[in-house]
C-alpha positions as CSV (number, residue, x, y, z in Angstrom):
1,X,-20.3,25.0,5.0
2,X,-20.8,21.2,3.8
3,X,-22.1,19.5,6.5
4,X,-19.9,16.0,6.7
5,X,-22.8,14.6,8.9
6,X,-25.9,14.1,6.0
7,X,-26.0,11.3,4.3
8,X,-27.4,10.9,1.1
9,X,-28.7,7.9,-0.5
10,X,-29.2,7.9,-4.2
11,X,-28.9,5.4,-5.9
12,X,-26.0,4.4,-9.1
13,X,-28.4,3.2,-12.1
14,X,-27.6,3.7,-15.5
15,X,-24.3,6.2,-16.3
16,X,-22.5,6.5,-13.2
17,X,-23.3,10.4,-11.4
18,X,-20.2,12.2,-11.1
19,X,-21.7,14.1,-8.3
20,X,-24.5,14.4,-6.7
21,X,-24.7,16.7,-4.3
22,X,-24.7,20.3,-5.9
23,X,-20.7,21.3,-5.8
24,X,-18.6,22.1,-8.7
25,X,-15.2,22.6,-6.5
26,X,-14.4,21.1,-3.1
27,X,-14.7,22.6,-0.3
28,X,-12.7,23.8,2.7
29,X,-14.5,25.4,6.0
30,X,-11.0,27.1,7.4
31,X,-13.2,28.1,10.4
32,X,-14.2,24.7,11.8
33,X,-12.5,22.4,13.8
34,X,-10.0,20.3,12.0
35,X,-11.7,17.1,12.1
36,X,-14.7,18.4,10.7
37,X,-12.6,20.2,7.8
38,X,-10.8,17.0,7.3
39,X,-14.5,14.9,7.6
40,X,-16.3,17.5,5.1
41,X,-13.4,16.9,2.3
42,X,-13.8,12.8,3.0
43,X,-17.5,13.3,1.8
44,X,-17.0,15.4,-0.5
45,X,-14.5,13.6,-2.5
46,X,-16.0,10.1,-1.5
47,X,-19.3,11.9,-3.3
48,X,-17.8,11.6,-6.5
49,X,-17.8,8.0,-8.7
50,X,-14.7,7.5,-9.8
51,X,-13.9,4.1,-10.5
52,X,-11.1,3.7,-13.0
53,X,-12.0,4.9,-15.8
54,X,-14.1,7.5,-14.9
55,X,-11.8,9.6,-12.2
56,X,-12.1,13.1,-14.8
57,X,-14.5,14.9,-12.8
58,X,-12.9,14.2,-9.3
59,X,-9.9,15.2,-10.8
60,X,-11.0,18.7,-12.2
61,X,-12.5,19.3,-8.8
62,X,-8.8,18.6,-6.9
63,X,-7.6,20.9,-9.6
64,X,-9.7,23.6,-9.0
65,X,-9.0,23.4,-5.4
66,X,-5.5,23.1,-5.7
67,X,-5.5,25.7,-8.2
68,X,-7.3,28.1,-5.5
69,X,-4.2,28.0,-3.1
70,X,-2.0,30.9,-4.2
71,X,0.6,29.4,-2.5
72,X,0.7,25.9,-4.8
73,X,1.7,26.1,-8.2
74,X,-0.6,23.5,-10.4
75,X,-0.2,21.7,-13.2
76,X,-2.5,18.6,-15.3
77,X,-1.1,15.9,-17.4
78,X,-4.4,13.7,-18.5
79,X,-6.3,13.0,-15.6
80,X,-3.1,13.0,-12.7
81,X,-2.7,16.8,-11.1
82,X,0.2,18.0,-9.4
83,X,0.6,21.1,-7.1
84,X,4.2,22.4,-5.8
85,X,5.3,24.5,-3.2
86,X,8.3,26.9,-3.9
87,X,9.6,28.2,-0.3
88,X,13.1,27.5,-1.1
89,X,13.8,24.9,1.6
90,X,16.5,22.5,0.8
91,X,14.6,19.3,0.7
92,X,11.3,18.4,-1.1
93,X,8.7,15.9,-0.1
94,X,6.0,14.1,-2.3
95,X,3.0,12.9,-0.7
96,X,0.6,11.1,-3.3
97,X,-2.6,9.8,-3.7
98,X,-4.5,8.1,-6.7
99,X,-8.4,8.8,-6.7
100,X,-9.8,6.1,-8.3
101,X,-11.1,3.4,-6.6
102,X,-11.9,-0.3,-8.1
103,X,-16.0,-1.4,-8.9
104,X,-18.3,-0.7,-6.9
105,X,-20.0,-3.7,-5.3
106,X,-23.2,-1.9,-3.8
107,X,-21.3,0.1,-1.4
108,X,-22.2,3.8,-3.7
109,X,-23.2,6.4,-2.1
110,X,-21.6,6.8,0.7
111,X,-22.8,7.0,3.7
112,X,-22.0,8.3,7.2
113,X,-22.5,5.8,10.4
114,X,-23.4,6.7,13.7
115,X,-21.8,5.2,16.5
116,X,-23.3,1.7,17.2
117,X,-24.9,1.3,13.6
118,X,-24.8,-2.6,12.8
119,X,-23.3,-1.9,9.8
120,X,-19.9,-1.1,11.1
121,X,-17.1,-3.6,11.7
122,X,-16.6,-5.4,14.8
123,X,-12.9,-4.5,14.8
124,X,-13.7,-1.1,14.2
125,X,-16.0,-0.9,16.5
126,X,-14.1,-2.3,19.4
127,X,-11.1,0.4,18.3
128,X,-12.9,3.3,18.0
129,X,-16.3,2.8,19.8
130,X,-16.8,6.5,19.9
131,X,-16.5,7.1,16.4
132,X,-18.6,8.1,13.2
133,X,-17.6,5.7,10.3
134,X,-17.5,6.8,6.5
135,X,-18.8,3.3,4.7
136,X,-18.5,3.1,0.8
137,X,-16.6,2.7,-1.9
138,X,-13.1,3.9,-1.8
139,X,-13.1,4.9,2.0
140,X,-10.0,3.2,2.7
141,X,-8.5,2.8,-0.6
142,X,-7.4,5.7,-0.7
143,X,-9.8,8.5,-0.1
144,X,-9.1,9.0,2.8
145,X,-5.8,9.7,2.7
146,X,-6.3,11.7,-0.4
147,X,-8.2,14.1,2.2
148,X,-5.9,14.1,3.9
149,X,-3.5,15.6,1.3
150,X,-5.6,18.4,0.6
151,X,-6.2,19.0,3.4
152,X,-2.7,19.6,4.0
153,X,-2.1,21.4,0.4
154,X,-4.6,24.0,1.6
155,X,-3.5,24.3,5.2
156,X,0.4,24.3,5.4
157,X,0.2,27.6,3.2
158,X,3.4,29.3,5.0
159,X,1.7,32.4,6.0
160,X,2.9,31.2,9.7
161,X,5.2,29.6,11.7
162,X,3.0,26.9,12.4
163,X,1.5,26.3,9.1
164,X,5.2,26.6,7.2
165,X,6.7,23.1,6.1
166,X,10.6,22.9,7.5
167,X,10.4,21.1,3.0
168,X,9.1,21.7,-0.4
169,X,6.0,20.2,-1.0
170,X,5.1,18.5,-3.9
171,X,1.4,16.7,-4.0
172,X,0.3,14.5,-6.7
173,X,-3.5,13.1,-7.0
174,X,-3.1,10.4,-9.8
175,X,-5.5,8.4,-11.9
176,X,-5.9,5.0,-13.0
177,X,-4.0,2.9,-9.9
178,X,-6.3,0.4,-9.6
179,X,-6.1,-1.2,-13.9
180,X,-3.2,-2.3,-16.1
181,X,0.3,-0.4,-15.5
182,X,0.1,0.8,-18.7
183,X,-2.9,3.6,-17.7
184,X,-1.1,4.4,-14.7
185,X,-1.4,8.4,-14.2
186,X,2.0,8.4,-12.3
187,X,3.7,6.7,-14.4
188,X,2.9,8.8,-17.5
189,X,3.3,12.2,-15.5
190,X,6.8,10.7,-14.7
191,X,7.4,9.8,-18.9
192,X,6.3,13.2,-20.2
193,X,6.8,15.8,-17.6
194,X,10.2,14.2,-15.2
195,X,10.7,17.4,-14.2
196,X,7.5,17.8,-11.8
197,X,8.5,14.3,-10.2
198,X,11.6,15.4,-8.4
199,X,11.9,15.1,-4.5
200,X,14.1,13.9,-1.9
201,X,11.5,11.4,-0.4
202,X,7.7,10.2,-0.8
203,X,4.9,9.0,0.5
204,X,2.0,6.9,-1.0
205,X,-1.0,6.9,1.2
206,X,-2.3,3.6,0.7
207,X,-4.4,2.4,3.9
208,X,-1.5,1.2,6.2
209,X,-3.7,2.1,9.7
210,X,-1.1,5.4,9.9
211,X,1.9,3.5,9.9
212,X,4.7,2.5,7.8
213,X,4.5,-0.2,5.2
214,X,7.9,-0.2,3.8
215,X,8.7,-1.0,0.4
216,X,6.7,-3.5,-1.9
217,X,6.3,-6.8,-3.7
218,X,6.9,-6.6,-7.6
219,X,4.3,-8.1,-9.5
220,X,4.5,-9.8,-12.7
221,X,1.1,-11.8,-14.7
222,X,1.1,-14.2,-17.5
223,X,-0.5,-16.7,-19.3
224,X,0.6,-20.5,-19.8
225,X,-0.3,-22.2,-22.7
226,X,-1.0,-25.3,-23.2
227,X,-1.6,-26.3,-27.0
228,X,-3.9,-29.2,-28.1
229,X,-5.7,-30.6,-31.7
230,X,-9.7,-30.1,-32.3
231,X,-11.5,-32.8,-32.6
232,X,-15.6,-33.9,-31.7
233,X,-15.5,-35.2,-28.0
234,X,-17.6,-38.3,-29.9
235,X,-14.2,-39.3,-31.7
236,X,-12.0,-37.7,-28.7
237,X,-9.0,-40.1,-30.0
238,X,-8.4,-37.4,-33.0
239,X,-7.2,-34.7,-30.7
240,X,-5.1,-33.9,-28.1
241,X,-7.1,-32.3,-25.3
242,X,-5.2,-28.6,-24.0
243,X,-7.3,-28.3,-20.8
244,X,-6.1,-32.1,-19.8
245,X,-2.7,-31.0,-20.1
246,X,-3.0,-27.9,-18.0
247,X,-2.8,-30.6,-15.2
248,X,0.4,-30.1,-14.7
249,X,1.1,-26.5,-14.4
250,X,-1.6,-27.0,-11.7
251,X,0.5,-29.5,-10.2
252,X,3.4,-27.1,-10.6
253,X,1.4,-24.7,-8.7
254,X,0.6,-26.4,-6.0
255,X,4.0,-27.9,-5.4
256,X,5.3,-24.2,-5.7
257,X,6.5,-23.4,-1.7
258,X,6.3,-19.5,-1.4
259,X,9.4,-17.7,-0.2
260,X,9.6,-15.5,2.9
261,X,12.1,-12.9,2.3
262,X,14.0,-10.5,4.8
263,X,14.9,-7.0,2.9
264,X,16.4,-4.4,5.1
265,X,15.2,-6.1,8.4
266,X,11.1,-6.2,6.8
267,X,9.7,-9.8,5.7
268,X,8.2,-10.2,2.2
269,X,6.1,-12.9,2.0
270,X,5.8,-13.9,-1.8
271,X,3.0,-15.8,-3.7
272,X,2.7,-17.7,-7.1
273,X,-1.3,-18.0,-7.8
274,X,-3.3,-18.8,-10.8
275,X,-6.0,-15.9,-11.1
276,X,-7.9,-16.7,-14.1
277,X,-7.9,-20.2,-16.8
278,X,-10.1,-20.6,-20.0
279,X,-10.6,-22.7,-22.7
280,X,-12.5,-24.4,-25.5
281,X,-14.6,-23.4,-27.9
282,X,-17.2,-25.3,-27.8
283,X,-19.4,-28.2,-25.2
284,X,-18.4,-31.1,-28.1
285,X,-15.4,-29.9,-29.2
286,X,-11.5,-30.8,-27.8
287,X,-10.0,-27.8,-27.0
288,X,-7.1,-26.8,-28.2
289,X,-5.9,-24.3,-26.6
290,X,-6.2,-23.8,-22.5
291,X,-4.4,-20.5,-20.9
292,X,-3.5,-20.1,-17.1
293,X,-3.4,-16.9,-15.7
294,X,-0.6,-16.2,-13.5
295,X,0.3,-14.1,-11.0
296,X,4.0,-14.5,-9.7
297,X,4.8,-11.6,-6.6
298,X,8.5,-11.5,-5.9
299,X,9.9,-9.6,-2.5
300,X,12.3,-7.0,-2.9
301,X,15.6,-8.6,-3.3
302,X,15.0,-9.2,-7.1
303,X,14.7,-7.2,-10.2
304,X,11.7,-8.0,-13.0
305,X,14.1,-9.6,-15.3
306,X,15.1,-12.3,-12.5
307,X,11.8,-12.9,-11.1
308,X,10.9,-14.0,-15.1
309,X,14.1,-15.8,-15.1
310,X,12.2,-17.8,-12.2
311,X,8.9,-18.5,-13.6
312,X,10.1,-18.7,-17.2
313,X,14.0,-18.6,-18.1
314,X,16.2,-15.9,-18.7
315,X,16.5,-16.6,-22.3
316,X,12.5,-17.3,-23.0
317,X,12.2,-13.7,-24.6
318,X,8.5,-13.1,-23.3
319,X,8.0,-9.0,-23.1
320,X,4.6,-7.4,-22.9
321,X,3.1,-7.2,-26.1
322,X,5.5,-9.8,-28.2
323,X,3.3,-12.8,-28.2
324,X,3.6,-16.0,-27.0
325,X,7.3,-17.7,-25.9
326,X,8.3,-21.6,-25.4
327,X,9.5,-21.1,-21.3
328,X,13.4,-22.1,-21.7
329,X,13.7,-22.6,-17.8
330,X,11.9,-21.9,-14.2
331,X,8.7,-22.9,-12.8
332,X,7.0,-23.5,-16.3
333,X,9.8,-24.8,-18.3
334,X,8.5,-25.3,-22.0
335,X,5.2,-24.5,-21.6
336,X,4.7,-21.3,-24.0
337,X,4.0,-17.8,-22.1
338,X,2.7,-14.9,-23.1
339,X,3.2,-11.6,-20.7
340,X,0.3,-9.6,-20.0
341,X,1.7,-6.6,-16.9
342,X,4.7,-6.1,-15.0
343,X,5.5,-3.9,-12.2
344,X,8.9,-4.1,-10.3
345,X,9.6,-4.3,-6.3
346,X,11.0,-1.3,-4.5
347,X,13.6,-1.7,-1.7
348,X,12.5,-0.4,2.1
349,X,13.9,3.0,1.2
350,X,14.3,3.7,5.5
351,X,17.2,4.8,5.2
352,X,16.9,7.9,4.0
353,X,17.7,10.8,7.1
354,X,13.9,11.8,6.2
355,X,12.5,8.4,6.5
356,X,14.0,7.9,9.6
357,X,12.7,10.7,11.5
358,X,9.3,9.6,10.3
359,X,9.7,6.1,11.6
360,X,10.5,7.3,15.4
361,X,7.3,9.7,14.9
362,X,4.6,7.2,14.1
363,X,6.5,4.6,16.5
364,X,6.1,7.5,19.6
365,X,2.2,7.9,17.9
366,X,1.4,4.4,17.1
367,X,4.1,2.3,18.7
368,X,4.3,0.3,15.8
369,X,7.4,-0.4,13.9
370,X,7.6,-0.2,9.9
371,X,6.3,-3.4,8.4
372,X,6.8,-4.7,4.6
373,X,4.3,-3.9,2.3
374,X,2.7,-7.0,0.8
375,X,1.0,-5.6,-2.4
376,X,2.4,-3.6,-5.0
377,X,2.0,-0.2,-4.8
378,X,3.4,2.8,-6.8
379,X,6.4,3.6,-4.6
380,X,8.2,1.0,-6.9
381,X,8.3,3.9,-9.5
382,X,9.3,6.6,-7.4
383,X,12.4,3.8,-6.3
384,X,13.1,4.1,-10.0
385,X,13.5,7.0,-9.7
386,X,16.1,6.9,-7.2
387,X,13.8,8.5,-4.9
388,X,13.0,6.7,-1.5
389,X,9.6,6.2,-0.4
390,X,7.3,4.8,1.8
391,X,3.7,3.8,2.1
392,X,1.6,5.7,5.2
393,X,-1.9,6.1,5.1
394,X,-5.5,6.5,6.7
395,X,-7.5,3.4,7.2
396,X,-6.8,-0.7,7.7
397,X,-5.2,-2.6,4.5
398,X,-7.5,-5.1,5.1
399,X,-10.7,-3.4,4.4
400,X,-8.9,-2.7,0.9
401,X,-11.7,-2.8,-2.0
402,X,-13.9,-5.3,0.2
403,X,-17.5,-4.8,-0.1
404,X,-18.0,-3.1,3.3
405,X,-14.7,-0.3,2.6
406,X,-15.2,1.5,5.6
407,X,-13.1,4.1,8.0
408,X,-13.6,5.5,11.1
409,X,-12.7,9.8,11.4
410,X,-10.0,9.4,14.1
411,X,-8.0,7.6,11.2
412,X,-8.0,10.9,9.2
413,X,-7.0,13.2,12.1
414,X,-4.5,10.6,13.6
415,X,-2.8,10.9,10.0
416,X,-3.2,14.4,9.4
417,X,-1.6,15.4,12.8
418,X,1.7,13.1,11.9
419,X,2.1,14.3,8.5
420,X,1.7,17.8,10.1
421,X,4.4,17.3,12.8
422,X,6.8,15.6,10.7
423,X,6.7,18.6,8.2
424,X,6.6,21.4,10.1
């Protein structure tokens, strides 16, 4: 049996190791307790380096693990694995999680921290004083939830009344969630095999402390461009400084007041921010171009088209891949706009009967009412397919992407218990 209690420390130099423990596939000891099984699965997938573009080896292991479950039909497209039951139930629920992580910041390989360890964050030590804590990249976002879903995929096998869900289940483990939308594995499998991704309700395992976060803000990213005339900086009057012209763009951003929008009872806070700025070709050259990269996070009362109209006008014509266009209206009217990325918002989706049952159960177990999801997640993709979806996962969302990302072991059992009781 794989021991979840062991802590391995191996340096990551040069090309990342796919796995430094000596396993070819994930293992699950069914004679162990639920907590031990969950801890073991989490440790094993955490020991796989799976920063975006490096998910393949972990996908291989997930595919082999799911393929070993007789009750599942397993399919793969690229580095996305889809496993489905066929119990003949009238409804189907989709459980989805991404396998990739953001880049490592001296937080790989993972390690288990015993109670009292100085690396355990104060708020986690206070809330979970007796818990061991798994520290490392991906612990919160979102390998803890992946471990829970792999556990459910193996144990809800239909062999006994206690392990037979009242719905059929589809498990989706996908790649490239943490990068640009065009690489997203869920998007690719939906486009290539839409029949694999059908259902009546979906859960994305993004970290929520096992609460429900409904819907999500949409996001668009674009460059706002100024143009000037290059000249020697000793004769600046011969040119026009594009960087200086960008001051008005920053002033417009500073003057913008983000709205809080109530959608179906949940409050979504919007945001408009510059996240990058670039310009100039030399230290003694008046710059002829400056680009301010802007990210607009918009509430689910708006479509992509409506969000873009607020930023650049309804008829600016700026689309992904079609170069620079002049904003005809909106916040950045008269400036050049070049689209870089876009993803739609999603409404909460809490009116579905399956969602209402889940809301009641989560309230009973955690005392928490649903909240709005402020970041973008793939619930938006399910929303576009007409499938109501929510975010529900282990771990604190405030720790996602942090250098000291960590999750207490009881978060896994809490998520597993909620989903098991809801599904069976």
